C-alpha positions, 0 to 999 in steps of 0.5 A: 392511155394518156402518157404525160410528157416531161421535159428532160432538161436543166438549162434555165432559159429552155426551162422558161420556154418549155414551162409555158408549153401545155404539152409539157407536164413536168421536168426531170434533171440529173447531175450530168444535165446540171453540169452541162447547163453550167450549174456551180451550186446545186442547191441555188441552181435547183431553186432557180428551176423551182422558181420557174416551175412552181406547179409542175413536178420537178425531179431533182437527183441526189449524187451521194454514193453512200446510203446515208449520204443519199438519205441526207441529200434526199431529205434536204432536196425534198424541202425545196418545193412541194412539187419536188420528186427526189431522184434516187438511182436504183443502185449505187456505183458499186451495184448495191440496191438502194432499197434502204434509201428508198424505204427510208425516204418513202417512209417519210412520205417523200415523193420519189423518182427511182432512176437508172432502172433497166428491168422488171426485177429491179422494179419488183425490188423497188415495189417490195420496199415502198408503201401504197400511198406515197407517189413513186415514179420508176424510170426505165431507161429504154433508149440506153437498153436499145443502144446495146441491142436489148429490147426494152419493151418486154421489161417495161411491159412486165414492170407496168403489169407488176406495178398495177396494184400500186395506184401511187406508182407511175412507170416512166419511159426514159432515155428517148431516142426518137419522137416515135417512142411516145407512140410506143410508150402510149401503146404500152401504157407508160404513165410518163415519158421524158423527152429532150427539148428538140424532140418535144418540138418534133412531137408538136408536128406529129400528123404530117402525111407521107406525101408531105414528108416525101415532097419535103425530103426531095425539096431538101435534097434539091436545095442542097444540090443547088447550094453546092452547085453540083454538076455531072 
């Protein structure tokens, strides 16, 4: 299974750099990444990103909490570019399923990226409100699930299995914790994985032998001990 790598990022200079890489097939952002990157005007900043990424898919998230707000923001965001996927959280801050939002935007043929998904029950709910034509990404937060001691793999497996009859749906491995997650995502059959810039650079170095890794590690220890002028 070929798993596409999307870069999870909002910093303009980094986007310029990673947009040139063939390994990067798309971009995802969220309000937290936008804030960290120093965005003050959401629309202007998003359009700056889209000016750089004209051909690769770019996911831009709504930040309303009421369903009508989300729909309104989603409709506006969708007009900013043909390559835009509107990101919708699977629930709002009160834990209410955003099915009404997903259904309405999907009905209007807007490409969606449903985010903050953690289990196959949520995937099943999403599938129940979408058509079989308009493109939908379902982002499953594997890393964050693992952070609290939950194994995300069975839920991703189930999500892939139940979405197989939807040719328009792609399952995305989100919240990566280590480069090896790409290998895991490939084995499972995830369509996409979102990866931060630093890890993409590590993935580009895949293939180093155990012997080379051992020597590199020992050399690093030796260099640091010399720099510290350690003596026994």
